[in-house]
N, C-alpha and C positions, 0 to 999 in steps of 0.2 A: 529165817531171819531173826536176829536177836534184838533189833531195835524197833521202836524206841524202848528204852529202859522204863519199866513200870515203877513209878514213884507216886503212890497214892496221896491224895490231899484230904484233909479232914472235912467232914460235912458234906461229902458227895455220895450219891447212891452207889451201891455195889454193882448194879446192873442197869442198863439202859435198853429200852426197846426201840429199835429204829423202825420208823414207818417209812418204807421205801416208796418214793413217788415217781421215780424215773420213767416207768413205763406209761404213766398217765400224765402227770404234770410236766414231765420232761418232754415227752414226744408230742404232746398237743401243741407245742410251740414251734414245731418244725415247719419250715416252709413247704417241704415236700412230704408226701404221705409215705410212711414206712410200711412195707408189706406186712400183712397180718402174720405170716409165719416167722418173720424176723422179730416182731413184737413178742410172739409166743416163745421163741427161743431165748430172747432177752430175759423174760420172766423166769423161764426154766433155769437159766444160768444164775440169776440172782438167788433163786431158791437153793441151788446147789452151793452157793457161796455162804449159806447160813442165814440169810435174811428170812424172817418168819412172818412179816407183814409186808405184802407187796401190793400196792394199789394198781389194779390191772387196767382199768379203762373207765370211760364215762358214758352213761346212757343218755347223752344229751342229743338234741336234734342235729343231724349231720350238717344242716345249714350253718350252724353256729360254730361247730368244731369239726370240720371235715376230716381232720387227721385221725379222729376216733370214730369215724362212721362205721367201722367194722366190729363194733362191740359184740353184736350177736354172734359173729363168726369167731372172734378171738376168745371169748370167755370159755366156751366149751373145750378149747384146745389146752387150757391150763387149769380147768376146774378140779382135776384130779390130783394136783400137787398138794403135798402135806403142809401147806402154809395158809395163812389168812389172805384172802384176796378181796379187799374192799373195792367198791366201785362207786362212782359219783352218780347221784340221781337228782336232777334239778327239779323234778316235779312228779306228779302221780303217774304220768305216762312212763317216765323213765324208771320209776319204781316197779311198775308192772313188768317192764321188759327185763329188769334185773332179777326180780323174784322168779319169773318164769324160767330163768336159766339156773336157778338154785343159789343165787348170791345170798350170803348170810351176813355180810357186813356192808353197809351202805353209808354214803355221806351226802349231806346237803351243803350248799356253798352260799353263805351269807356274807354281808358286808357291814363294816362298822360305819361307813359313810354313805350319804345319799348319792354322791356323784358316781361312785363305783357301782352301787346297786343299780343305778340307771344304765350305766355302760354295760354291765355284765348280765343283768336280769331284766332290764327295761321296766323296773318297778322301784317304788320307794323302799326304804328299809323295812317299814312296817308291812307293806304289801308283800314283800318277799317272805317275811316271817309268817304271815297269814297263809301264804302258799305252802310253806313247809309244814304247817301244823298237821294236815291230814297225811302228808308223806311220812312224817315221823311216827304218827299214831299207827298207821297201817303197818309200817315196817316193824315196829315193836310188837304189834299184835301177831305178826307172822313169826316172831322169835328172832328177828334180825337185830344186830347191834347197829347203832346209829352214831356217826361222827358228825359234828358240826364244824365246818370250816368258817372262820371269821377273817376276812381279808381286810387290809388297810388298818390294822390295829395300831400302827406306829407312825403313820403318815400317809398322805394321799396326794397324788400328782396334781389334782385339781384344787383340793381344799387346803393343802398344806398340813399344819399340825392337827392332830385328831385328839380331842380331849379324852382323857382316860375314862371319865364317867360315861362318855358316849360308847366306848368299847365295852365297858362293864355291862351297860344296859342291854346290848345285843347278846352278849354272852349269857347273861342271866335269863334272857328270854328263851334262848335256845335250850338251856338246861331245863327250864320250866316246861318246854314242849316235850321233853323226854329224851334229849340227846344223852348218850352215855359218856361221850368224850368230846372235847373241843380242841381244835387246832388253831392257835393264835398266829395269824399270818403277818409277817413283815413284807408285804407284797412288793414294795419298791426298795427294800433293803436299807431303810434309813434309821433303824433302831440302834440304840446304844445301850450298854449294860444297865445303867441306872434307870433308864426308861423301862427296860424289861422287868427289873425288880419291883418298880413302883406299880406297874400294871398287875403283876402277879399278886402282890400284897393287897391291892385294891379288890381283885377278884376274890381272894380268900375272905376278905372282910364282908363281901356280899354273898357268902356261903357257896361259892364255887370252889370245891375242894381241889387241892393240888393234884390229887390222884386222877382227876378227870381232865387234866390239862396236858396238851402237847404243844410244842413250839415248831414254827415253820419259818426259818430265816432265809432270806436271799442275801447274796454276798456282794451286792452292788457297790458298797463302800468298804468292803473288806472286814465287816464287823460280825459275820455270821458265827464264827467260832467263839468270839468273845461273848456274844449274846447268849450262845448256847451254854457256855460255862456259867454265866450268871444265872440262867434258868436252872441248871443242875444244882447250883448252890442253894437255890430256894426250894429244892425238892422235886423238881420236874424229872420224870423218868421216861418220857416218850418224846422222841425228837424226829421230826421229818427230815429226810435228806434224799438226794437224787444221785444215783450212780453216775459217776463221771461229771457231776455238776450240770447235768442237762436241765434245760427248762427256763421258764420265765413266767410271763403272763400275757396272753394275747390281747387283753383289754387294757393293759397298762404298759405303754411302750417304754417307760423308763425302768421297768422291772427286768433285771438280768438274771443270771443263773441261780438256781437253788444252791444251798449248801451241798457240797459234794460229799457223798456217803463215805468215800475213802478218806477224805480229810477229817471227817468226824470220827471214823474208826481209829485213825492214827492218834488223834488227841485222846480219845477214851482209853485206848490201849496204854498210852503213856501214863494215864491217871490210874491204871489198874482197875478200870471199870469193864465188866464183862458185857459183850454184845452178842456172842455166839457167831460172829462173822469171821470167815476166813479171808483175811485181807488180800492174800495172793490171788485167790480165785476171783475176788471182787474186782481187783485191778485188771485181771485178764479179761473179765467180762466187759469192763468199760473200754478197754483197748479194742476188743472185738466190735463193740457197738460203735465206737468212733470210726472204725473201718467201714461199717455199714453206712454211716452218715457222711463219710468222706472228709472228715476234719478231725484234728486232734482234740482230746479231752481238755477242758479248762481246769480240771482238778490238778492242784499242785502235787498231791501225793501220787496220783496216777502217773504224772510226768516223771516224778523223781524215781519211782519204782520200775518204770517201764522204758525210761529214756525216750519219752514220747514226743520230743521236740521235732522228730522227723515226721514226714507225711504219713498218716495212718494207713494209707494204701500200700505203703512199703513194709508194713508189719508182717 
């Protein structure tokens, strides 16, 4: 396929690393549990499509996220793939489970707001940061890379607007704990480009380097690609996305799907930005996964390239 035509724009990075979250963030929000082998095949197909960072699962207590209760069974099935396989570890017990299976990239999940910290972790923001301190320290001592997710960076369903200084404080605290990378989460999809640029500039002013920042946008109000482009213009080169647009957030009911990886790749290809992703294989993977889930993909690019308005069971 020759489209879209690549027309580079000034001031954008030459390459973007996509942090694929479909297998973890996408599937954790499913009402029904996806079989372990289907998850493993999904990750294999994503790797075959050229994605090099694929978040595999979460070592959280099964009571809280039953869809990911098979972490110990799943991770060994994909551990041999030639890609990075980050996993979520909410506490030291989760870290122990992940390290025992050979995980080399782990992530902790913080909140910029008290309401979401309570809903997601049953702790205050500061109590959660204190809980993460030994997790990050032990992971780093073991040679693992640590990512810090920060949710509700642009708005909160209970608290409304979130002051930028409040987000910066949590981000700075996570960096001080030793996180190698932060992912700025627009958990309910309310961000707009000016807000994105202001937060990034404020973080840089507080010595959080742009090289340590990734962005994680939800497309609730159709702003995910616009927000991503703003972040790229500021120098961000890591973007979270979910194959087929899977996912949301089980603790924030107003959160709808993640930015679809295919939609992101289409835009980046048109800008002449390299991702290493084979769009045709990625679309085929999302069509296959839609069939497993029994519903069409919400990704516009998947639909356009696969004529996926029909029932996925007929594919």
